[in-house]
N, C-alpha and C positions, 0 to 999 in steps of 0.2 A: 111136526116134522121139519118144516121150513125154519121155525124158530130155533130148533136144536142145531140145525145145520149152520145157521147164522152165528149162534153162540160158539160152536166148535171152531168155525173159521176165524172169528174174532180172537179167540184164545190162542189158536195156533200162530196167528200173525204177531202175537206179543212175544213169543219165545225168542226170536232172533233180534229183537230190538235192543239197542244199547240203553237199558233202563236208567243207569246212573248218569250217563252223559246227557240224556234228555232231561233228567231232573236237575242237573247242574245248570243247564241252559234255562230251564224254568226259574231256577233260583235267581239268576241274573235278571231275567225279564220282569219278575214280580217285584223286584227292588229298584227297578229303573224309575228315576224321578222326573223324566221328561214329561212335561205337563200334558202335551197332546196325546202321547202314548198311554200314560197311566189313566187319564180321564176316559179315553175311548175304551180301554180294557175294562175299567170298573163299570162303566155304563152298559157295556155289552153283557156283562155277567148279571147285572141287576135286571136287565130286560129279559135275557134268555131264561134265567131261573126264578124270576119274579121275587127278588129279594126285598123283604120288608124293611126299608130304611127308617121307618118311623120308630122302630125298636132300638135303633142305634144311639149310643150316647152322643155321637156326632152324625147327624142325619144328612149332612151335605156331602155328596160323593166327591166333590172337587176339593174338599178340605184335607183329604188323606194325601200324605206325601208320596206314597207309592201304592201299588196294588196290594202288596202283602199287608200293609197297615189297614187297608179296607177289609181284607179277607179275615184278619184276626181282630176285627173291631170289637170294642167293648159295647155292652148293651146298657140301657138305662136300668137302674137297680130294680124298678118295678116290673121290668119286662119278663123276668124269670123268678117269680116268688118260690121260695123253698117250702115244701110240705112240712108242716109243723108237728105232725104226729110223732110222739116220742119214739116209737119203734120203727119209724120210716127209714128205709134205705133209699137215698135219692138217686135219680137218674143223673149220670155224670155228663151227659152230652145231648145236644139236639141231634136228631137223625131219625133213623128207622131201625126197628129190630130186624136183624138178619136171621139169627137163630137164638133160641133161648131154651134152657132146660137143665138136665142133669149131666154130670160128667160120669160116663158109664165105662167101667173097667179102664179108666185112664184116658178114654177117648172123648173128644169134643166134636159135636156135629157141625160140619161146614155147610153142607147142602145135601139134598136127597142122594143117598148112596155114597157120600164122601164124608170122611172124618179125618181128624189129625189128633196126635196125642198131646196131652198137657206137658209131658216131658219135652217134646220137640218145641212146643210153643215157648216154653220158659228157658230155652237156650241149651237143652240137652241134659239138664240136671234132674235125675230121678228124685233126689232129695228135695229139691224145690217143689216138684210135682206132687210128692207124697202127701203133703198137707192138704191138697185139693182133691185127693182120691175120694170118689163117690160124692163130690161136692156139686156145686152149681155154677153155670156159666151164662153169660149174656153177651151177644155180639151186636154192636150198634154201628151202623154204616152212616157216615156223614156225607151228605151231598154238597155240591158247591153253594147251595143257597143257605146252608145251615150256619149257625153260630159255631165257631171253631175253637173256642176255649173249652177246656175240659176241667171238671170240678169233682170234688171228693164226695162219694156216696155216704161216707161216714167219717168221723174224726179218726185219723190214723197217724201212727208213728212210722216214719220211713225206716225200713230195715235194710233194703238192698235195691240197687238199680242195675239192670243188665242191658247192654246194647248188643243185639244179635244181628250181625250182617246178613244180607240175603239179596234176593232179587226184588224187583219193584213192579210186579204185575198190577194191573188194575184190580180193585177189590169190589167192583160192582157185582150185582147178582149173577149176571151172565158169566163172568169170569169165575165166580165162586162155584158155579154149577159145573165148570169144565176143568179147572186146573187143580190137580190133586195137591193136598197139603198146603193150600194157598197161604193161609195165615201163619203157618209154621215155616213157610218158605220165604216170605217177604221179610225185608229188613224191619226190625221192630225194637222198641224200647219197653222194657218190663220194669214196673215199679211195684215192689212188695212192701206191704204195710201190715202192721199189727193194729187191730181195731177191736171194738167191743164185741164184734161178731167173729173174732178170731182172725186168722190170716186172710188178707185180701190182695189180689193181684190186679193191677190195671195195666193192660198191654196195649201200647200205642203202635199200631201196625202201619208201616209206610206203604206207599203205592206209587205207581208211575206219575210223575209230575209233582209228587209230594216232596218239595224241595228241602224241607226241614222239619224236625221234631224237636221240641224243647220242653223243659220242665222248669217250674218256678225256682227250685232249689239249685239247679245246675246251670240253667241257661240252655243254649243250643247243644244238643247231644249229637245230632247228625244233620248236615254234613260237618266235617268229612266222615265218610264211612270208614270201615276197617275190614281187615281180612280175617280177624278172629274175634271171638266174644270178649267184650270188655265188661268188667264188673266193678261197681263201687259199693262198699259196705259202710254202714253208719252205726258203729258200735257206741259212739259217744256223741253227745250233742246232736242227736238225730233230729231232723226236722219233724215238727208236728203240724199237720195240716188239719184245719177244722172242717167239719161237715159243711158242704156247700162251697168251700174255698177253692179258688182256682189252683190246679195242680200242674197244668201244662197246656200245650196247644199244638195244633197241626198248622204249619205254614203251607197251605193247600190241603184239600180234604182227604180223609181216609177212614179207618175203622178202629174202634176201641173195643177190647174184649175185657170183661170183668169176671173174675173168678172168686168164689168163696168155698170154704170147706164144708164137710158133711154136717148136716143137722145144725147149721148156724143161722140160716136165713131161708126165706122162700120168696119166689117171685110173685108179683101180682098175677092173678088168674087171667086178667083181661089181656095180658101181653102175649103176642104171637108174631111170627114172622110177617114183616110188612107193616106192622103197627108203628105209627109215627111216635116219636118221643120228644120231650122237651126237658132241657136241663132243669133240675129242681123238683120235677114231679115225683110221685111215689113209684119207685121201680120194684120195691119189695118190702119185706119187713124182717127185722131181726127176731130170731126165736129166743125165748128165755133160756138163760144158761142153766143147764141141768146140774143137780148136785148141790 
């Protein structure tokens, strides 16, 4: 009871906050190159979240020019080996499973008793959502200690990118339990790919203090934010990203949602809410193409 009251109070306090103004401030702070400031900021995060710098391509915290360079640090190639199974669908991010399962009657589970629609998540387009009807989803939460570059579960050809403006609530478990339609309410970037398993969506969800979302083919998508949905189509010379290749990053942490269509893949049975993930591990498997 006390825990629920604390979660409710925490969520309510977020509603009146100037989400985007706070994120713009964080954007400036995380790019400040003042040595004393950035070194203290980096070391405090390493200590507080027990960040393993032995995995980093540059293990010296003081070598990073600013906090954001540290936060989006590259890892040593051997730190995240890719599952070599032919049918493996790779985990795109370090983090923890928030929810995982089936898309039921167009709805995606957010938390116990709360769902949002695939249509809302994908920017309000029923046509975009239709290909994921009765499909599968996985929501991965990235904490401040995690590796914040995002990678391809499968080789894919980019078809469309959508920037959906919105709020920037926290996306931790407590807020997910309390704020309705959280992931379809927050600002997000949707990337739609064609893959061997059919259509795949990678949805990069912003959060409070997430100062920027970027992709490898476009660069920084936000900020600045926008008042309406923005769409980029790639009918010719579409980028092709290979399995395991970097596709984007969060400049500060957030949540990634993966969508697949019906009867195209299945998740690993061992995965459940709260389960830790590592980029490159087996997240699921592609099903044989029928017919």
